[in-house]
MIDREN-414188 format. One record per residue (C-alpha): residue in three letters; chain; x, y, z. Coordinates in pm, 1 decimal. Each point is the difference from the previous one (the first is absolute). Example, Ala and Ser with C-alpha at 12.3 -4.5 7.8 and 13.67 -1.06 7.14 Angstrom:
<sites>
[ALA A [1230.0 -450.0 780.0]] [SER A [137.0 344.0 -66.0]] 
</sites>
This chain:
<sites>
[MET A [8941.9 4698.3 689.0]] [GLU A [-98.0 -166.2 306.6]] [GLY A [-320.6 199.8 -4.6]] [MET A [-78.7 -96.9 -350.4]] [ASN A [55.0 -373.9 67.2]] [ASP A [-245.1 35.3 285.5]] [THR A [-255.7 164.7 -225.9]] [VAL A [54.6 -269.0 -285.7]] [GLN A [-32.0 -257.7 282.2]] [GLU A [-311.0 168.1 144.4]] [GLU A [-145.3 26.0 -348.7]] [ALA A [75.6 -369.5 -76.2]] [ALA A [-132.8 -107.2 327.4]] [GLU A [-317.2 214.2 -65.7]] [ARG A [-44.1 -170.2 -359.8]] [GLU A [54.2 -322.2 152.0]] [HIS A [-265.8 45.3 269.4]] [GLU A [-243.7 148.9 -269.1]] [ASP A [60.6 -299.3 -226.6]] [SER A [-64.2 -220.4 288.4]] [ASN A [-311.8 173.2 94.0]] [ALA A [-101.6 -10.4 -380.2]] [LEU A [49.0 -387.3 1.1]] [GLU A [-191.7 -33.3 317.2]] [ASN A [-293.1 219.0 -137.2]] [GLU A [14.4 -218.5 -313.7]] [ASP A [-14.2 -316.4 205.3]] [GLN A [-271.4 140.3 209.5]] [ALA A [-192.0 127.2 -303.6]] [ALA A [46.9 -348.3 -171.3]] [GLU A [-109.3 -173.3 331.6]] [SER A [-307.6 212.8 23.1]] [SER A [-66.5 -40.9 -366.5]] [GLU A [30.9 -396.6 51.2]] [ALA A [-211.3 24.1 314.4]] [ALA A [-256.4 205.4 -208.7]] [VAL A [-9.7 -264.0 -258.0]] [GLU A [-37.6 -263.1 266.4]] [ASP A [-278.6 179.4 180.5]] [SER A [-171.9 49.3 -353.7]] [ARG A [28.3 -380.8 -72.1]] [ILE A [-130.8 -77.0 355.8]] [SER A [-293.3 221.1 -59.8]] [GLU A [-67.0 -166.2 -343.7]] [LEU A [27.9 -344.1 161.0]] [GLU A [-235.2 90.1 284.4]] [ALA A [-249.9 137.4 -247.3]] [SER A [15.6 -319.2 -210.9]] [LEU A [-42.3 -207.8 313.4]] [THR A [-296.1 186.9 106.3]] [ASP A [-159.1 -18.8 -347.0]] [THR A [77.7 -374.3 -11.8]] [GLU A [-162.1 -36.3 353.8]] [ASN A [-321.1 191.2 -109.7]] [ARG A [-34.2 -222.8 -315.5]] [LEU A [42.4 -309.7 205.5]] [LEU A [-257.6 113.9 244.1]] [ARG A [-238.7 83.0 -282.1]] [VAL A [46.6 -342.7 -166.8]] [GLN A [-48.8 -163.2 329.1]] [ALA A [-328.6 196.8 55.6]] [ASP A [-107.4 -100.4 -365.5]] [PHE A [80.5 -355.7 63.6]] [GLU A [-205.2 -7.7 324.0]] [ASN A [-291.0 178.3 -166.9]] [PHE A [24.4 -265.8 -294.3]] [LYS A [-16.4 -281.8 265.7]] [ARG A [-293.4 151.3 171.8]] [ARG A [-196.1 47.8 -315.1]] [THR A [90.0 -345.6 -107.8]] [ARG A [-147.3 -137.2 321.4]] [GLU A [-318.0 195.3 -25.6]] [ASP A [-53.1 -110.4 -365.3]] [GLN A [68.6 -356.8 113.4]] [ALA A [-263.5 48.8 294.7]] [ALA A [-263.5 143.5 -216.2]] [GLN A [47.2 -266.2 -268.1]] [LEU A [-36.7 -248.1 260.0]] [LYS A [-293.0 166.2 158.7]] [TYR A [-190.9 33.7 -315.1]] [LYS A [127.6 -310.9 -189.8]] [SER A [-351.5 -136.7 -54.8]] [GLN A [-158.8 332.9 -129.0]] [SER A [25.0 -101.6 -367.1]] [LEU A [-158.7 -331.5 54.3]] [ILE A [-285.4 141.5 227.5]] [THR A [-70.6 276.2 -257.1]] [GLN A [-58.9 -264.6 -258.1]] [LEU A [-220.6 -204.4 236.0]] [LEU A [-232.1 299.5 89.3]] [PRO A [-212.6 -56.2 -315.3]] [ALA A [-61.4 -359.7 87.1]] [LEU A [-107.8 113.5 364.9]] [ASP A [-254.6 242.5 -167.3]] [ASN A [-126.4 -286.7 -214.0]] [PHE A [-38.9 -221.4 295.6]] [GLU A [-198.4 271.0 187.3]] [ARG A [-238.4 50.1 -299.8]] [ALA A [-51.8 -370.0 -30.3]] [MET A [-86.7 -22.7 367.5]] [ASP A [-252.6 296.6 -46.5]] [VAL A [-208.6 -226.1 -226.1]] [LYS A [-321.5 -113.9 156.0]] [VAL A [-51.3 -374.8 -71.5]] [GLU A [-337.3 -209.4 70.9]] [ASP A [140.1 -343.7 -112.3]] [PRO A [190.2 -222.0 254.6]] [GLN A [250.9 -96.2 -236.0]] [ALA A [85.3 353.0 -85.1]] [SER A [-4.6 80.1 358.8]] [SER A [266.2 -277.8 52.0]] [VAL A [208.3 139.9 -260.0]] [LEU A [-24.4 360.0 139.3]] [GLN A [116.8 -145.2 342.2]] [GLY A [318.2 -132.6 -171.9]] [VAL A [56.1 328.5 -158.8]] [GLU A [-38.1 172.7 330.6]] [MET A [240.9 -244.0 146.5]] [VAL A [268.0 64.1 -271.4]] [TYR A [-56.7 348.2 41.4]] [ARG A [61.0 19.6 379.8]] [GLN A [308.3 -219.3 -27.0]] [LEU A [140.8 230.6 -278.2]] [LEU A [-77.4 311.9 209.2]] [GLU A [165.6 -162.4 303.5]] [ALA A [309.6 -68.0 -186.5]] [LEU A [21.2 337.5 -132.3]] [LYS A [-71.7 155.4 345.2]] [SER A [292.6 -225.3 139.2]] [GLU A [213.7 203.0 -260.5]] [GLY A [-109.4 328.4 143.6]] [LEU A [-301.8 86.3 -215.6]] [GLU A [-256.4 206.9 170.1]] [VAL A [-356.7 101.4 -128.5]] [ILE A [-43.3 384.3 10.5]] [ASP A [-320.8 71.6 219.3]] [SER A [-205.0 255.5 -177.8]] [GLU A [-367.6 11.0 51.9]] [GLY A [-75.1 259.8 278.8]] [ALA A [351.3 132.9 -4.8]] [VAL A [98.2 336.5 -83.1]] [PHE A [117.2 22.0 -360.0]] [ASP A [381.1 -12.1 -14.7]] [PRO A [159.3 54.0 -344.9]] [ASN A [303.1 -202.0 105.6]] [LEU A [-225.0 -309.8 66.7]] [HIS A [-314.7 69.6 -222.8]] [GLN A [-81.4 90.5 -365.5]] [ALA A [-317.3 183.1 -11.0]] [VAL A [-179.2 -119.5 -333.5]] [MET A [-356.9 151.2 108.6]] [GLN A [-131.2 262.1 224.5]] [VAL A [-364.7 -31.6 133.5]] [GLN A [-216.9 209.3 238.2]] [ASP A [-112.1 -201.5 296.1]] [GLU A [-154.1 136.0 318.9]] [GLU A [114.1 -286.3 197.6]] [TYR A [368.3 78.6 -36.3]] [GLU A [212.8 297.2 75.6]] [SER A [178.5 192.2 -276.7]] [ASN A [313.8 -173.8 -137.1]] [VAL A [-82.0 -349.4 140.3]] [VAL A [13.6 -318.6 -213.5]] [VAL A [-355.4 -120.0 -67.9]] [GLU A [80.9 -321.8 -183.2]] [THR A [304.0 -207.5 -100.0]] [LEU A [-28.8 -88.1 -381.1]] [GLN A [339.0 -186.8 -6.5]] [LYS A [215.4 -110.3 301.9]] [GLY A [336.8 186.5 72.5]] [TYR A [293.5 -187.1 125.0]] [LYS A [319.3 81.6 179.1]] [LEU A [318.9 -208.0 34.3]] [LYS A [126.2 79.5 324.4]] [ASP A [25.1 376.3 5.1]] [ARG A [-12.2 68.7 -373.0]] [VAL A [-339.9 21.5 -192.3]] [ILE A [18.9 -231.9 -293.2]] [ARG A [-365.8 78.2 -113.9]] [PRO A [-212.1 276.7 117.4]] [ALA A [-372.8 -81.0 73.5]] [MET A [-242.5 132.7 -267.7]] [VAL A [-271.1 169.8 202.8]] [LYS A [-301.2 223.6 -14.9]] [VAL A [32.3 312.7 216.9]] [ASN A [-267.2 217.2 154.7]] [GLN A [10.6 374.2 -83.8]] 
</sites>
């Protein structure tokens, strides 16, 4: 009997040991499953953080671009603020030039013409102080950015593609052409 008791006790001890191992394995499995869930959650949070940081960087870059474009637009508006007024005054300059081209014999008409020339020079100086420049044309090589060819002629005195005559003056405001010069071009 004693041998039987020993066997029963050994079996009980072995079951107890197996139960203990099973519990330990379950605890380890639960812990590793919790660790896996925590690792998964950490990975999700890191991905979310990275995504949020990237969006923040894009928003910051967009804002910097917006500020730069706004500064450039304001600088351009300031630089060309008088363009509208100057464009409206160009026909008046043309009329002054036509009036000054009239030949007069009468001394009274001559004094009126002098007054017109003085007003023209004052107006032109005021416009030049705002950045207006006359486009030099006669004798220059034809440039479609500065000139508008309205006629072509054949003249032996000029090379090909050279402006022979200016029919209407062209003007630039700082670096922007506001009216191209109307010209005759040699073929």
